[in-house]
N, CA, C and O atoms as CSV, one atom per row, in Angstrom:
chain,resi,resn,atom,element,x,y,z
A,1,MET,N,N,115.451,103.327,122.669
A,1,MET,CA,C,116.716,103.105,123.033
A,1,MET,C,C,117.460,103.839,123.197
A,1,MET,O,O,117.640,104.911,122.620
A,2,ARG,N,N,118.183,103.209,124.283
A,2,ARG,CA,C,119.410,103.549,125.277
A,2,ARG,C,C,121.092,103.679,124.337
A,2,ARG,O,O,121.817,102.711,124.105
A,3,THR,N,N,121.301,104.717,124.048
A,3,THR,CA,C,122.905,104.335,123.599
A,3,THR,C,C,123.801,104.028,124.646
A,3,THR,O,O,123.477,104.044,125.833
A,4,ARG,N,N,125.296,103.656,124.078
A,4,ARG,CA,C,126.088,103.342,124.713
A,4,ARG,C,C,126.507,104.416,125.556
A,4,ARG,O,O,126.619,104.287,126.775
A,5,GLY,N,N,126.751,105.523,124.908
A,5,GLY,CA,C,126.749,106.609,126.207
A,5,GLY,C,C,125.946,106.977,127.020
A,5,GLY,O,O,126.481,107.493,128.001
A,6,ALA,N,N,124.717,106.934,127.049
A,6,ALA,CA,C,123.660,107.118,128.141
A,6,ALA,C,C,123.271,106.037,128.872
A,6,ALA,O,O,122.305,105.978,129.632
A,7,THR,N,N,124.318,104.905,128.527
A,7,THR,CA,C,123.939,103.769,129.583
A,7,THR,C,C,125.258,103.877,130.524
A,7,THR,O,O,125.250,103.062,131.446
A,8,CYS,N,N,126.227,104.607,130.472
A,8,CYS,CA,C,127.957,104.868,130.968
A,8,CYS,C,C,127.105,105.791,131.754
A,8,CYS,O,O,126.998,105.653,132.973
A,9,VAL,N,N,126.374,106.914,130.967
A,9,VAL,CA,C,126.073,108.364,132.063
A,9,VAL,C,C,125.189,107.919,133.378
A,9,VAL,O,O,125.225,108.370,134.523
A,10,THR,N,N,124.504,107.032,132.895
A,10,THR,CA,C,123.331,106.088,133.900
A,10,THR,C,C,124.291,105.414,134.960
A,10,THR,O,O,123.837,105.413,136.104
A,11,ARG,N,N,125.851,104.695,134.744
A,11,ARG,CA,C,126.649,103.871,135.392
A,11,ARG,C,C,126.917,104.594,136.450
A,11,ARG,O,O,126.766,104.233,137.617
A,12,GLN,N,N,127.376,105.771,136.019
A,12,GLN,CA,C,128.218,107.248,136.459
A,12,GLN,C,C,127.490,107.262,137.499
A,12,GLN,O,O,127.906,106.904,138.601
A,13,ARG,N,N,125.747,107.880,137.163
A,13,ARG,CA,C,125.129,108.369,138.335
A,13,ARG,C,C,124.937,107.708,139.449
A,13,ARG,O,O,124.832,108.168,140.586
A,14,ARG,N,N,124.877,106.182,138.958
A,14,ARG,CA,C,124.899,105.477,140.319
A,14,ARG,C,C,125.934,105.010,141.082
A,14,ARG,O,O,125.941,104.074,141.881
A,15,GLN,N,N,126.849,105.793,140.738
A,15,GLN,CA,C,128.089,105.498,141.697
A,15,GLN,C,C,129.026,106.427,141.915
A,15,GLN,O,O,130.255,106.395,141.981
A,16,TRP,N,N,128.218,107.255,142.012
A,16,TRP,CA,C,128.744,109.097,142.463
A,16,TRP,C,C,129.182,108.808,143.328
A,16,TRP,O,O,130.018,109.682,143.559
A,17,MET,N,N,129.227,107.792,144.401
A,17,MET,CA,C,129.119,108.310,146.110
A,17,MET,C,C,129.915,107.191,146.304
A,17,MET,O,O,129.687,106.132,145.718
A,18,MET,N,N,130.889,107.354,147.129
A,18,MET,CA,C,132.094,106.521,147.910
A,18,MET,C,C,130.918,105.613,148.946
A,18,MET,O,O,129.780,106.006,149.202
A,19,PRO,N,N,131.539,104.341,149.429
A,19,PRO,CA,C,130.405,104.014,150.375
A,19,PRO,C,C,130.625,104.405,151.648
A,19,PRO,O,O,129.645,104.216,152.368
A,20,TRP,N,N,131.899,105.055,152.376
A,20,TRP,CA,C,131.563,106.328,153.527
A,20,TRP,C,C,130.500,107.379,152.848
A,20,TRP,O,O,129.412,107.692,153.331
A,21,GLN,N,N,130.851,107.673,152.083
A,21,GLN,CA,C,129.461,109.201,151.574
A,21,GLN,C,C,128.157,108.634,151.726
A,21,GLN,O,O,127.313,109.243,152.384
A,22,ARG,N,N,127.851,107.320,151.086
A,22,ARG,CA,C,126.955,106.839,151.334
A,22,ARG,C,C,126.094,106.588,152.477
A,22,ARG,O,O,124.873,106.688,152.600
A,23,MET,N,N,126.962,106.258,153.245
A,23,MET,CA,C,126.297,105.783,155.144
A,23,MET,C,C,126.267,107.397,155.711
A,23,MET,O,O,125.416,107.807,156.500
A,24,GLU,N,N,127.313,108.183,155.176
A,24,GLU,CA,C,126.961,109.752,155.755
A,24,GLU,C,C,125.858,109.993,155.412
A,24,GLU,O,O,125.052,110.357,156.268
A,25,THR,N,N,125.443,109.864,153.990
A,25,THR,CA,C,124.440,110.506,153.739
A,25,THR,C,C,122.658,109.841,154.042
A,25,THR,O,O,121.541,110.348,153.935
A,26,LEU,N,N,123.163,108.504,154.445
A,26,LEU,CA,C,121.854,107.561,154.955
A,26,LEU,C,C,121.861,107.721,156.482
A,26,LEU,O,O,120.897,107.364,157.160
A,27,GLY,N,N,122.829,108.197,156.943
A,27,GLY,CA,C,122.582,108.356,158.443
A,27,GLY,C,C,122.367,110.000,158.587
A,27,GLY,O,O,122.301,110.513,159.704
A,28,THR,N,N,122.307,110.459,157.871
A,28,THR,CA,C,121.808,112.171,157.688
A,28,THR,C,C,120.070,111.945,157.825
A,28,THR,O,O,119.272,112.152,158.740
A,29,ILE,N,N,119.954,111.464,156.553
A,29,ILE,CA,C,118.685,111.085,156.049
A,29,ILE,C,C,117.564,110.363,157.373
A,29,ILE,O,O,116.418,110.645,157.723
A,30,ALA,N,N,118.507,109.396,157.808
A,30,ALA,CA,C,118.021,108.844,159.307
A,30,ALA,C,C,117.641,109.846,160.383
A,30,ALA,O,O,116.630,109.717,161.073
A,31,THR,N,N,118.266,110.575,160.463
A,31,THR,CA,C,118.470,111.666,161.757
A,31,THR,C,C,117.178,112.267,161.309
A,31,THR,O,O,116.108,111.942,161.823
A,32,ILE,N,N,117.289,113.208,160.280
A,32,ILE,CA,C,116.146,114.227,159.828
A,32,ILE,C,C,114.698,113.198,159.763
A,32,ILE,O,O,113.625,113.701,160.099
A,33,GLU,N,N,114.741,112.156,159.440
A,33,GLU,CA,C,113.601,111.495,159.532
A,33,GLU,C,C,113.169,111.448,160.954
A,33,GLU,O,O,112.122,111.981,161.320
A,34,HIS,N,N,114.064,110.739,161.852
A,34,HIS,CA,C,113.899,110.270,163.022
A,34,HIS,C,C,113.221,112.068,164.059
A,34,HIS,O,O,112.223,112.125,164.779
A,35,ILE,N,N,114.184,113.215,163.740
A,35,ILE,CA,C,113.338,114.204,164.136
A,35,ILE,C,C,112.154,114.484,163.850
A,35,ILE,O,O,111.328,114.843,164.688
A,36,ILE,N,N,111.934,114.355,162.655
A,36,ILE,CA,C,110.387,115.022,161.925
A,36,ILE,C,C,109.323,113.744,162.574
A,36,ILE,O,O,108.201,114.156,162.866
A,37,ARG,N,N,109.528,112.551,162.771
A,37,ARG,CA,C,108.896,111.618,163.271
A,37,ARG,C,C,108.493,111.882,164.848
A,37,ARG,O,O,107.523,111.479,165.490
A,38,LYS,N,N,109.473,112.613,165.182
A,38,LYS,CA,C,109.378,113.199,166.493
A,38,LYS,C,C,108.477,114.102,166.754
A,38,LYS,O,O,107.896,114.083,167.839
A,39,PHE,N,N,108.281,114.779,166.075
A,39,PHE,CA,C,107.315,116.117,165.734
A,39,PHE,C,C,106.322,115.756,165.673
A,39,PHE,O,O,105.369,116.317,166.212
A,40,ARG,N,N,106.239,114.483,164.851
A,40,ARG,CA,C,104.488,113.880,164.219
A,40,ARG,C,C,104.277,113.543,165.726
A,40,ARG,O,O,103.470,114.396,166.095
A,41,GLU,N,N,104.562,112.786,166.741
A,41,GLU,CA,C,104.490,112.325,167.429
A,41,GLU,C,C,103.782,113.192,168.802
A,41,GLU,O,O,102.996,112.756,169.643
A,42,LEU,N,N,104.293,114.365,168.692
A,42,LEU,CA,C,104.017,115.339,169.197
A,42,LEU,C,C,102.873,115.786,169.288
A,42,LEU,O,O,102.183,115.998,170.285
A,43,ILE,N,N,102.577,116.000,167.710
A,43,ILE,CA,C,101.291,116.867,166.785
A,43,ILE,C,C,100.042,115.892,167.639
A,43,ILE,O,O,99.027,116.179,168.274
A,44,ASP,N,N,100.629,114.808,167.320
A,44,ASP,CA,C,99.558,113.269,167.480
A,44,ASP,C,C,99.170,113.384,168.485
A,44,ASP,O,O,97.950,113.451,168.636
A,45,THR,N,N,99.941,113.447,169.466
A,45,THR,CA,C,99.310,113.124,171.448
A,45,THR,C,C,99.281,114.295,171.931
A,45,THR,O,O,99.281,114.242,173.161
A,46,ASP,N,N,99.249,115.646,171.411
A,46,ASP,CA,C,98.727,116.954,172.236
A,46,ASP,C,C,97.486,117.118,171.511
A,46,ASP,O,O,97.226,117.286,170.320
A,47,SER,N,N,96.629,117.001,172.810
A,47,SER,CA,C,94.760,116.882,172.593
A,47,SER,C,C,94.911,118.431,172.491
A,47,SER,O,O,93.753,118.694,172.165
A,48,SER,N,N,95.493,119.537,172.542
A,48,SER,CA,C,95.153,121.016,172.167
A,48,SER,C,C,95.137,121.247,170.856
A,48,SER,O,O,94.326,122.096,170.487
A,49,ILE,N,N,95.718,120.798,170.143
A,49,ILE,CA,C,95.794,120.771,168.515
A,49,ILE,C,C,94.923,120.638,167.837
A,49,ILE,O,O,94.962,119.476,167.433
A,50,PRO,N,N,93.920,121.260,167.344
A,50,PRO,CA,C,92.798,120.632,166.364
A,50,PRO,C,C,92.628,120.144,165.256
A,50,PRO,O,O,93.080,120.906,164.401
A,51,PRO,N,N,92.152,119.151,164.794
A,51,PRO,CA,C,92.512,118.259,163.670
A,51,PRO,C,C,93.011,118.900,162.548
A,51,PRO,O,O,94.092,118.641,162.019
A,52,GLU,N,N,91.864,120.108,162.032
A,52,GLU,CA,C,92.442,120.947,161.068
A,52,GLU,C,C,93.833,121.524,160.620
A,52,GLU,O,O,94.310,121.721,159.502
A,53,LEU,N,N,94.387,121.755,162.087
A,53,LEU,CA,C,95.675,122.201,162.218
A,53,LEU,C,C,96.690,121.102,162.338
A,53,LEU,O,O,97.865,121.238,161.998
A,54,ARG,N,N,96.202,120.064,162.813
A,54,ARG,CA,C,97.059,119.086,163.207
A,54,ARG,C,C,97.352,118.399,161.416
A,54,ARG,O,O,98.420,117.790,161.352
A,55,ARG,N,N,96.581,118.443,160.110
A,55,ARG,CA,C,96.802,118.119,158.988
A,55,ARG,C,C,97.554,119.383,158.306
A,55,ARG,O,O,98.468,119.241,157.494
A,56,ALA,N,N,97.236,120.184,158.580
A,56,ALA,CA,C,98.243,121.211,158.439
A,56,ALA,C,C,99.767,121.425,158.675
A,56,ALA,O,O,100.580,122.161,158.116
A,57,LEU,N,N,99.887,120.452,159.785
A,57,LEU,CA,C,101.076,120.529,160.478
A,57,LEU,C,C,101.672,119.359,159.836
A,57,LEU,O,O,102.873,119.497,159.606
A,58,HIS,N,N,101.263,118.478,159.558
A,58,HIS,CA,C,101.863,117.177,158.907
A,58,HIS,C,C,101.994,117.598,157.541
A,58,HIS,O,O,103.122,117.469,157.065
A,59,ASP,N,N,101.010,118.118,156.730
A,59,ASP,CA,C,101.526,118.715,155.197
A,59,ASP,C,C,102.659,119.809,155.663
A,59,ASP,O,O,103.640,119.549,154.966
A,60,THR,N,N,102.816,120.364,156.095
A,60,THR,CA,C,103.962,121.149,156.207
A,60,THR,C,C,105.285,120.441,156.683
A,60,THR,O,O,106.306,120.987,156.264
A,61,LEU,N,N,105.481,119.249,157.537
A,61,LEU,CA,C,106.163,118.238,157.912
A,61,LEU,C,C,106.670,117.552,156.457
A,61,LEU,O,O,107.820,117.740,156.059
A,62,ASP,N,N,105.875,116.884,155.836
A,62,ASP,CA,C,105.883,116.359,154.337
A,62,ASP,C,C,106.735,117.387,153.526
A,62,ASP,O,O,107.475,116.930,152.655
A,63,GLU,N,N,106.701,118.577,153.712
A,63,GLU,CA,C,107.299,119.398,152.517
A,63,GLU,C,C,108.878,119.552,153.400
A,63,GLU,O,O,110.005,119.568,152.906
A,64,HIS,N,N,108.573,119.629,154.506
A,64,HIS,CA,C,110.162,120.312,154.943
A,64,HIS,C,C,110.843,118.616,154.987
A,64,HIS,O,O,112.012,118.609,154.602
A,65,LEU,N,N,110.453,117.612,155.276
A,65,LEU,CA,C,111.025,116.274,155.057
A,65,LEU,C,C,111.599,116.401,153.512
A,65,LEU,O,O,112.776,116.698,153.305
A,66,PHE,N,N,110.718,116.165,152.516
A,66,PHE,CA,C,110.999,116.218,151.280
A,66,PHE,C,C,112.494,116.950,150.722
A,66,PHE,O,O,113.405,116.584,149.978
A,67,GLU,N,N,112.160,118.311,151.604
A,67,GLU,CA,C,113.224,119.343,150.759
A,67,GLU,C,C,114.839,119.274,152.000
A,67,GLU,O,O,115.910,119.838,151.771
A,68,ALA,N,N,114.628,118.729,152.794
A,68,ALA,CA,C,115.531,118.217,153.822
A,68,ALA,C,C,116.144,116.915,153.131
A,68,ALA,O,O,117.350,116.755,153.316
A,69,LYS,N,N,115.589,116.122,152.490
A,69,LYS,CA,C,116.663,115.295,152.135
A,69,LYS,C,C,116.713,115.529,150.459
A,69,LYS,O,O,117.344,114.720,149.779
A,70,ARG,N,N,116.227,116.333,150.013
A,70,ARG,CA,C,116.712,117.089,148.516
A,70,ARG,C,C,118.063,118.033,149.200
A,70,ARG,O,O,119.176,118.029,148.673
A,71,ARG,N,N,117.857,118.527,149.987
A,71,ARG,CA,C,119.218,119.171,149.987
A,71,ARG,C,C,120.151,118.453,150.732
A,71,ARG,O,O,121.057,119.154,151.181
A,72,VAL,N,N,120.208,117.121,151.031
A,72,VAL,CA,C,121.255,116.170,151.607
A,72,VAL,C,C,121.560,115.647,150.431
A,72,VAL,O,O,122.758,115.615,150.149
A,73,LEU,N,N,120.943,115.307,149.814
A,73,LEU,CA,C,121.160,114.216,148.680
A,73,LEU,C,C,121.874,115.479,147.442
A,73,LEU,O,O,122.760,115.101,146.676
A,74,LEU,N,N,121.448,116.689,147.404
A,74,LEU,CA,C,122.539,117.435,146.304
A,74,LEU,C,C,123.832,117.576,146.964
A,74,LEU,O,O,124.886,117.468,146.339
A,75,ARG,N,N,123.761,117.866,148.470
A,75,ARG,CA,C,125.240,118.455,148.898
A,75,ARG,C,C,125.929,117.127,149.098
A,75,ARG,O,O,127.109,117.293,149.408
A,76,ALA,N,N,125.477,115.551,149.000
A,76,ALA,CA,C,126.898,114.786,148.828
A,76,ALA,C,C,127.072,114.712,147.407
A,76,ALA,O,O,128.222,114.381,147.117
A,77,HIS,N,N,126.312,114.909,146.409
A,77,HIS,CA,C,126.392,114.868,145.129
A,77,HIS,C,C,127.577,116.214,144.324
A,77,HIS,O,O,127.721,116.257,143.103
């Protein structure tokens, strides 16, 4: 069961960014996702990349995407 103090803290966490900060953060994340998507397209369309390496590259991109989003959100906070 949440106490009143815990509810206030949760509400404050949801409201920690101003609208312009939220838009800037979302724009940055969208740009990062676009860049990663282009790398994925390059990996998938290059026939010289073996399937095993392709999987490893996609896994690496997943990790980088997650970390990049985390850094952007932490910086905005």
